[in-house]
N, C-alpha and C positions, 0 to 999 in steps of 0.2 A: 747811027741808031736813032738820031733825032728825026730823021725823015720818016722812019717806020713807026716809031713809038711816041713821037712828040716830046714833051718836056720830061716824061718818064724815061725815054731813051737817053736823053742828055744826062739825067741822074745816074742811069745804069752805066753809061759810058764812063762817067767820072769815077764811079765805084770800081769798075774794071781797071781803069788806069791806076787808081790808088793801090789796088791789090797787086797789080803787076810791079809797081814801084816798090812795094813792100818785099815781094819775093826777090827782086834784084838786089835790094839793100841787104837782105838776109844772106844771100849768096856771097855778096861782097864782104860782109862781116865774117862769114865762115872762112872765106879764103884768106882774109887778113889775120884773124885771131885763132883759127882752128876750131876746136870743140867749143860750142856755145852753151852746153849744159841744158838742152831741151828736156831731157828726162827729169831734171830737177824742177822745172817750172810747169811741166805738163799737167799735173793735178790741178794747180791753180788756174791754168789756162782753160781746162775743161769746165771748172766751176764758173769762170768768168763768161764763157760762152753760154752756159745754162742760164746765168743771171741776165745776160743780154737778150736771149730769146724770150725770157719771161717779161722783161721790160718792153720789148717790141710787141709781144702779144697783148699786153695791157694797153699799149698805145693804139694798136689796130682796133681792139674791141671798143675802146672809148671813142675812137674816131667814128666808128660805125654806129655807136649808140647816140652820140650827141646830134642834135638837129643841125641842119644846114645853116651856115652863117653867111650873111650878106653884109658887106661893109667891112672896112679895114679894122675897125675896133673889135667887132664881133669875131672876125677871123683870127685876130691876134689873141683874144681871150680863149678861143677854142684851141689854138695852137699851144698856148701856155698851159691849159688844163691837160692836154694830151702829153705834153713834154714833162710836166710836173709829176703826173701820175706814173709815167714811164720811169722817170728818175727815182721816184719813191720805191717802185716795185724792184728796180735794179738794186737799190741800196739795201732793201730788206733781204732780197735773195743773197746778196754778197755777205751780209751779216749772218744769215741762217746757215749758209754753206761754209762759213768761216774762211773766206778768201783772205789770205795773209796780208797781201798788199793793201787791200781795202781797209782791213782793221787797223793796220799801221797808219794809213792815211787819216782815218777817223780819230785815232788816238793822238796824232800830231795836231789836228785841228783843236781837239778838246784841250790839250796841254797848252796851246798858245792862247786860248781864250781865258784861261785861269789867271 
């Protein structure tokens, strides 16, 4: 894919390889342990996917809104802004959607800082 799409093709190929690896590991887990309880985690999984899509949308919109950056420092600042805004949008969505694992994670951090 690198030949046809350049650096984007390399990123796409890496993502496809990661997805294939995940499917293979899930199949191996199911073969070894049997029922994995996907029905139990499906509601949270759907919420996490929705929060991820919102975070990605914020990142893409901010990336298109910010002016072009030249130089390593400015590119890093632009990357940090996009990543930070995306992370904030993801966290807010997870809190609003009441993703159980995310709220447990936040509560664990809060309890350790006290």
